[in-house]
C-alpha positions, 0 to 999 in steps of 0.5 A: 454503479457510482458507488462501485466506481468510487470504491475503485479508488481504494482498490486501485491504489491498494493493488498498486501497493500490493504489486510493489511489495510482491515485486520486492518480496520476489526479489528478496528486498521486502523489509519494513522500510521498503514496505513503508517506501512502497506505501509512500510511493503508492500515495505519491502516485495517487497525488500525481494522478489527481494532479494530472487530472487538472489538465485532462478535459472532463476530469478534476482534482478532488481532495476526497479522491486523494483521501480514498487513494491514501486510505486504500493504501494505508488499510492494506499497508497496516494489515500487511504489517500486522500479519506479515511482519508480526508473524514472520518476527515470531516464527523467525525468533531463535530460541537458545536450546540451553535456556529451555 
C-alpha cells in the first residue's frame, strides 16, 4: 500500500502536465514552447506543494518527493515530445511535387 501511495507523486504531477497540454491543445495553443512551459509550471507547482507542507501539521518537505514529482513530469514530457512533435513534424512536412 505504501508503494502505491509513493507512486502517486509520479502520477499526480504527470497528470497535471497532461491536463495542461490538453487544455492548450483544445485551444490551439500547443507548441513545443508552451509544452515546455507547461512542464516547468507543473514542476514549480510541485515545489510549491512541497513547500506548503512545511506549514501543515503532520506533513513535511522532502526532497525525494520533489524528485518524484519532477521525474513524473519529465517522463511524460519527453514521451509526449517524441511521439507528438516527432510524428506531427513528419506528417506536416510539405513536399514539393516538382521534386518527385
